[in-house]
N, C-alpha and C positions, 0 to 999 in steps of 0.2 A: 816610265810611260805616264804622260800627263792625260788627265781626263778632262774633256771639254763638254760642257752641258749648255745647250741652247734651249731657251724657253720660248714657247709660242705665246707671245704677249697678247695677241688677239684672243686666243683661247681663254687665258686667265682674265683678261678684261671682260670677256663675255660672262664668265662664271661670277666674277665679283660684282657685275652689274645686273645679275639675274634677280628676278623677283624673290626667289627663295632666300638668297643671301641678304638682300635688302630687308626682308621681313624678319629674319633672325636678328640682324643688327638693330633694327628699330625696336623689336621686342626687348632686347637687352637694355636699350636706353629707357624704354618705358618702365621696365622693372626698377632700374636705378632711380628714375624720377619718382616712382611711387614710394620707394624707401626714403628718398630725400625729403619728400613732403611729409611723410609720417614722422620723421625725426627732426623736422625743422623747428627751430625756436619760434614761438609765436608771441608777438607783442600786438601788432596791428593786423597781422596776417598778410601784409604786403609782400614780404620776402617769400613766404611759402607759396602764395598765389602767383608770384612772378616767375616761379620755376617752370620751365617748358622744355620740350624736346624739339630741336631744330635739325632739319636735314641740311647737310653740308656736302656739296659736290667736290670731290677730289679728282686728281688726275686719272686714277684707275678704278675708283670705286666711290660709292656714296656712303657717307658716315652719318651718324646721328649723335648729337651732343645734348647733354642736359645743361642748360644755361639759365642764369638768373637775370631778370629784367628790372628788379627793384633797385633803386638808387643805392640802397644799403647793402647790396649783395656782397660786394668785396669786403666790406667791414665785417659782416656777419661770418663770411667764410674764413677770414683771417683769425677770428676769435674762436670759431667752433669747428671748422673743418667738416661741416655737415656733408657737403657733396663728396669729399674723399671717403668719408665713412660710409656714405650710402652706396658708393661704388663697390667698396669691399663687402658690405653686407649683402648686396645683390649678387655678388660673385660673378661679375661680368668681366 
C-alpha cells in the first residue's frame, strides 16, 4: 500500500509569510549580526560597520541574511571565517 501525502501549499505559504515567523527569522539574523560585530577584527572598523541584516524575498518565505558591505569583506571572511563562527555562536 503506497501512502500519498498532499500538502496545502497556500496554508504553508501563509504560515511562512506570517508576521510571527518573519519576526523569529529576523531575530535570529540580528543575534548572528550582534555576534559577528562583537567578534569582528577591527583595523579601521569599516568591515564591522559594514555588516548588516538584509531582508530577502524568496518564493515561499522571507529570509534575513547577514551581509557585509565593506570592500574587504570577502578577504576578511576568507582569512577569519567571522560570519560562519558568529552563526555557530548565535546557535541559529
